[in-house]
C-alpha positions as CSV (number, residue, x, y, z in Angstrom):
1,X,3.3,0.0,15.0
2,X,-0.2,-1.1,13.4
3,X,-2.5,-3.1,16.2
4,X,-3.5,-5.0,13.3
5,X,-2.6,-8.3,13.3
6,X,-3.1,-12.0,10.9
7,X,-7.1,-12.8,11.3
8,X,-8.6,-9.6,12.0
9,X,-11.0,-8.3,9.5
10,X,-9.3,-5.3,7.6
11,X,-10.9,-2.3,7.8
12,X,-13.4,-0.9,5.6
13,X,-11.5,1.7,3.8
14,X,-12.5,4.0,0.7
15,X,-10.4,6.7,-1.1
16,X,-9.7,8.0,-4.5
17,X,-6.8,6.9,-6.7
18,X,-4.5,9.4,-8.8
19,X,-7.2,9.9,-11.6
20,X,-10.3,10.2,-8.9
21,X,-11.8,6.9,-8.9
22,X,-13.2,5.3,-5.5
23,X,-11.8,2.3,-4.1
24,X,-13.0,0.3,-1.2
25,X,-12.4,-3.0,0.3
26,X,-15.7,-4.4,-1.0
27,X,-14.4,-3.9,-4.6
28,X,-12.0,-6.2,-3.7
29,X,-14.5,-9.2,-2.8
30,X,-13.1,-12.5,-4.0
31,X,-9.7,-11.6,-4.6
32,X,-6.7,-11.4,-2.4
33,X,-5.6,-7.8,-1.8
34,X,-2.1,-6.4,-1.3
35,X,-2.5,-2.7,0.2
36,X,1.0,-1.4,0.5
37,X,1.8,1.7,2.6
38,X,4.6,3.9,1.4
39,X,5.8,7.4,2.7
40,X,6.2,9.7,-0.4
41,X,5.8,9.2,-4.1
42,X,9.0,9.3,-6.1
43,X,11.6,8.7,-3.4
44,X,14.4,6.1,-3.5
45,X,12.5,3.5,-1.2
46,X,9.3,3.9,-2.2
47,X,10.0,3.8,-6.0
48,X,12.3,0.6,-5.4
49,X,9.3,-1.2,-3.5
50,X,6.6,0.2,-6.1
51,X,8.7,-1.2,-9.2
52,X,9.4,-4.3,-7.4
53,X,5.7,-5.0,-7.4
54,X,5.1,-3.8,-10.8
55,X,7.7,-6.1,-12.1
56,X,6.3,-9.3,-10.4
57,X,2.8,-7.9,-11.2
58,X,1.7,-11.0,-13.4
59,X,2.8,-13.3,-10.4
60,X,0.4,-11.3,-8.5
61,X,-2.3,-11.5,-10.9
62,X,-1.7,-15.4,-11.5
63,X,-2.2,-16.1,-7.9
64,X,-5.8,-13.8,-7.8
65,X,-4.0,-10.6,-6.0
66,X,-5.0,-7.1,-6.9
67,X,-2.6,-4.7,-5.5
68,X,-3.3,-1.2,-4.1
69,X,-0.6,1.5,-2.9
70,X,-1.4,4.2,-0.9
71,X,0.3,7.5,0.8
72,X,-0.8,10.7,1.6
73,X,0.6,12.4,-1.6
74,X,-1.8,14.6,-4.0
75,X,-3.9,12.9,-6.9
76,X,-1.4,15.0,-8.9
77,X,2.0,13.9,-7.4
78,X,0.3,9.9,-7.3
79,X,-0.7,10.4,-11.0
80,X,3.3,11.6,-12.1
81,X,4.4,8.9,-10.1
82,X,2.5,5.9,-11.7
83,X,3.1,7.7,-15.1
84,X,6.7,7.7,-14.6
85,X,7.3,4.0,-13.8
86,X,4.4,2.7,-15.5
87,X,2.9,1.0,-12.6
88,X,-0.1,-1.3,-13.4
89,X,-2.0,-0.9,-10.0
90,X,-3.8,2.3,-8.6
91,X,-2.2,4.9,-5.9
92,X,-4.6,6.0,-3.6
93,X,-3.9,9.8,-2.6
94,X,-5.1,9.7,0.9
95,X,-4.7,13.3,1.6
96,X,-6.8,13.3,4.5
97,X,-5.2,10.0,5.7
98,X,-8.4,8.4,6.4
99,X,-7.1,4.9,5.1
100,X,-3.6,5.5,6.4
101,X,-5.3,6.0,10.0
102,X,-7.7,2.9,9.5
103,X,-4.5,0.9,9.1
104,X,-3.0,2.4,11.9
105,X,0.2,3.3,10.0
106,X,0.6,7.0,11.0
107,X,2.9,7.9,14.0
108,X,6.2,9.2,15.2
109,X,9.2,8.3,13.1
110,X,13.0,9.2,13.2
111,X,14.9,10.1,10.4
112,X,18.4,12.0,10.4
113,X,18.2,12.8,14.0
114,X,14.9,14.5,13.7
115,X,11.7,13.2,14.7
116,X,8.3,13.6,12.8
117,X,4.7,12.1,12.2
118,X,4.7,10.0,8.9
119,X,3.5,6.6,7.3
120,X,5.1,3.8,8.6
121,X,6.2,1.4,5.2
122,X,4.0,-1.5,6.0
123,X,2.0,-3.8,3.7
124,X,-1.1,-5.4,4.4
125,X,-2.3,-9.1,2.6
126,X,-6.2,-9.5,2.9
127,X,-7.5,-12.5,1.6
128,X,-10.9,-13.1,-0.3
129,X,-13.3,-12.7,2.9
130,X,-11.7,-9.5,4.1
131,X,-9.7,-11.0,6.3
132,X,-5.9,-10.0,7.1
133,X,-3.8,-12.8,6.1
134,X,-0.4,-11.1,6.7
135,X,1.2,-8.1,7.9
136,X,4.6,-6.7,6.8
137,X,6.3,-3.9,8.8
138,X,10.0,-5.0,8.0
139,X,9.4,-4.2,4.1
140,X,12.6,-5.1,1.8
141,X,12.0,-2.8,-0.6
142,X,13.9,-4.2,-3.3
143,X,12.6,-7.6,-2.8
144,X,8.6,-7.2,-1.6
145,X,7.2,-9.1,-3.9
146,X,9.3,-12.4,-2.8
147,X,8.2,-11.4,0.7
148,X,4.5,-11.2,0.2
149,X,4.3,-14.0,-2.4
150,X,6.6,-16.3,-0.3
């Protein structure tokens, strides 16, 4: 779906998290950044994915990774999701879809025979220099940390 690939420069995004705090690519200079896009807060697959990342958070920190979740949910929904599952990473409330579109993960989807536009669950691993190191489009929600920290 996305046209971004390993070796490309990551989009220079900016957005607000669940608390209204701004985040942009430049904030993560000299750190590796995992940006994971998920369709909707508090749904089974998204919860499994984010909880797997939470449960492996110390491994990410030990390897100089920061994590950033992104969906088109409102700030309030992201705040509830983060609080309910005690996520140690911020969740961008990308309601205008500017970050989602910058990474090219919005488009037609099919679910139970219906077609609609939505977020394609995709994760981008960005190196310390802002270059995409990996694009994971076949996300295994219950074992996503292992896919990233391979």
